[in-house]
C-alpha positions as CSV (number, residue, x, y, z in Angstrom):
1,M,107.7,-60.1,-154.0
2,I,106.8,-56.5,-154.8
3,L,105.4,-54.2,-152.0
4,I,103.7,-51.0,-152.9
5,A,103.2,-48.5,-150.0
6,M,100.0,-46.7,-150.8
7,G,97.8,-43.9,-149.4
8,V,97.1,-40.2,-149.8
9,S,99.8,-37.6,-149.7
10,G,101.2,-37.2,-146.2
11,A,100.7,-40.8,-145.2
12,G,104.4,-41.5,-145.1
13,K,104.7,-43.6,-148.2
14,T,108.3,-42.6,-148.9
15,R,109.6,-43.0,-145.4
16,I,107.9,-46.4,-144.9
17,G,108.9,-47.5,-148.4
18,E,112.5,-46.7,-147.6
19,L,112.4,-48.5,-144.3
20,L,110.7,-51.6,-145.8
21,A,113.4,-51.7,-148.6
22,E,116.1,-51.5,-145.9
23,R,114.5,-54.3,-144.0
24,L,114.1,-56.5,-147.1
25,H,117.6,-55.6,-148.5
26,C,116.0,-54.6,-151.8
27,D,115.5,-51.6,-154.1
28,F,113.1,-48.7,-153.3
29,T,111.4,-46.7,-156.0
30,D,109.2,-43.7,-155.3
31,G,106.3,-43.7,-157.7
32,D,106.4,-39.8,-157.8
33,A,109.6,-40.1,-159.8
34,F,107.5,-41.4,-162.7
35,H,105.1,-38.4,-162.8
36,S,105.4,-36.2,-165.9
37,E,106.4,-32.6,-165.5
38,A,102.9,-31.7,-166.5
39,N,101.4,-33.8,-163.6
40,K,103.9,-32.3,-161.1
41,K,103.0,-28.7,-162.3
42,K,99.3,-29.4,-161.9
43,M,99.7,-30.7,-158.4
44,H,102.0,-27.9,-157.5
45,D,99.4,-25.4,-158.7
46,G,96.7,-27.1,-156.7
47,I,94.9,-28.8,-159.6
48,P,93.8,-32.4,-159.0
49,L,95.0,-35.0,-161.5
50,T,92.4,-36.7,-163.6
51,D,92.3,-40.4,-164.6
52,D,93.7,-39.4,-168.0
53,D,96.6,-37.8,-166.2
54,R,97.2,-40.9,-164.1
55,W,96.9,-43.8,-166.6
56,P,100.3,-43.2,-168.3
57,W,101.9,-42.7,-164.9
58,L,100.5,-46.0,-163.6
59,R,101.5,-47.9,-166.7
60,T,105.1,-46.6,-166.3
61,I,105.2,-47.8,-162.7
62,R,103.8,-51.2,-163.8
63,A,106.5,-51.5,-166.4
64,A,109.1,-50.9,-163.7
65,I,107.4,-53.6,-161.5
66,E,107.6,-56.0,-164.4
67,E,111.3,-55.3,-164.9
68,K,111.9,-56.2,-161.3
69,Q,109.9,-59.4,-161.6
70,R,111.7,-60.4,-164.8
71,A,115.0,-60.1,-162.8
72,H,113.4,-62.1,-159.9
73,E,114.0,-59.2,-157.5
74,T,112.1,-58.2,-154.4
75,A,111.4,-54.4,-154.6
76,V,109.4,-51.7,-152.8
77,F,107.5,-49.0,-154.6
78,T,105.3,-46.2,-153.5
79,C,102.2,-45.0,-155.3
80,S,99.1,-43.3,-154.0
81,S,97.0,-46.1,-155.7
82,L,93.8,-44.3,-154.7
83,K,91.3,-46.3,-156.7
84,R,90.9,-50.1,-157.1
85,S,91.2,-49.6,-160.9
86,Y,94.6,-48.0,-160.4
87,R,95.7,-50.9,-158.1
88,D,94.5,-53.3,-160.8
89,V,96.9,-51.7,-163.3
90,L,99.8,-51.9,-160.9
91,R,99.0,-55.4,-159.8
92,G,98.2,-56.9,-163.2
93,T,97.5,-60.6,-162.6
94,D,100.4,-61.0,-160.2
95,R,100.0,-62.7,-156.9
96,D,103.3,-61.4,-155.6
97,V,102.3,-57.7,-155.7
98,C,101.2,-56.6,-152.2
99,F,99.8,-53.2,-151.3
100,V,100.5,-51.6,-147.9
101,Y,97.8,-49.1,-147.2
102,L,99.0,-46.4,-144.8
103,K,95.7,-45.2,-143.3
104,G,95.3,-41.9,-141.4
105,S,92.7,-39.3,-140.4
106,F,92.3,-36.0,-142.2
107,E,93.6,-34.2,-139.1
108,V,96.9,-36.2,-138.9
109,L,97.4,-36.0,-142.7
110,H,96.7,-32.3,-142.9
111,E,99.1,-31.6,-140.0
112,R,101.9,-33.6,-141.7
113,L,101.3,-31.8,-145.0
114,A,101.3,-28.4,-143.4
115,S,104.8,-29.0,-141.9
116,R,106.3,-30.6,-145.1
117,T,108.7,-28.6,-147.2
118,G,110.2,-29.1,-150.6
119,H,107.5,-31.3,-152.1
120,F,105.5,-30.4,-155.3
121,F,102.1,-31.5,-153.8
122,D,99.8,-28.6,-152.8
123,P,98.3,-29.5,-149.4
124,S,94.9,-28.1,-150.5
125,L,94.6,-31.2,-152.6
126,L,94.4,-33.5,-149.6
127,Q,90.5,-33.4,-149.5
128,S,90.3,-34.3,-153.2
129,Q,92.6,-37.3,-152.7
130,L,90.5,-38.4,-149.7
131,D,87.3,-38.0,-151.9
132,T,88.9,-40.1,-154.6
133,L,90.3,-42.8,-152.3
134,E,88.7,-46.2,-152.5
135,E,90.0,-47.9,-149.4
136,P,91.3,-51.3,-150.1
137,G,89.9,-54.3,-148.4
138,Q,91.8,-57.1,-146.7
139,D,91.8,-59.0,-150.0
140,E,93.8,-56.2,-151.5
141,A,96.1,-54.7,-149.0
142,I,97.8,-54.8,-145.6
143,T,96.3,-51.8,-143.7
144,V,98.4,-50.1,-141.0
145,S,97.6,-46.9,-139.1
146,I,100.0,-44.0,-139.6
147,E,99.6,-43.1,-136.0
148,L,102.2,-45.9,-135.2
149,T,105.9,-45.0,-135.3
150,P,107.6,-45.8,-138.6
151,E,109.4,-48.7,-137.0
152,Q,106.1,-50.1,-135.6
153,I,104.5,-49.7,-139.1
154,V,107.4,-51.7,-140.7
155,D,107.3,-54.4,-138.0
156,E,103.5,-54.8,-138.5
157,V,103.9,-54.9,-142.3
158,M,106.6,-57.6,-142.0
159,R,104.4,-59.6,-139.6
160,Q,101.5,-59.5,-142.0
161,V,103.6,-60.3,-145.0
162,E,105.0,-63.3,-143.3
163,A,101.4,-64.4,-142.2
164,R,100.3,-64.1,-145.8
165,R,103.2,-66.2,-147.0
166,V,102.5,-69.0,-144.5
167,G,98.7,-68.8,-144.9
């Protein structure tokens, strides 16, 4: 099984991804690590990424997912996965890739980004990410509110993952 914590910047993808990986006793990989230096510079400078910027990044994450699958390993990744077409690249034709959509309001996300330090993402890009976001439906992702505590989010994700396995 592959879980991908998704959502806009500030949703808590890294923290939730790390906690899910702990709970599942598996590897965690932050999708931001796969961004090119050019992409990181654009985001740092407040320039939104284009689809042309994202396709190579998404294909690189997909290759890492396939590597885990070939090794029959459970893993947790993070990736904003803002559009369905991006999620399609990451998912491929796999049934064992599950997205976890960390959903939050502009106000909560903006407040989190304003207090964050040491990250390359310029908080002014939040609105462009929200404008790009195509929220996943129930057929595509487990959706959890970021207003819960991280532990509550992980508990809810695990509950829904188990329900999907049984169902």
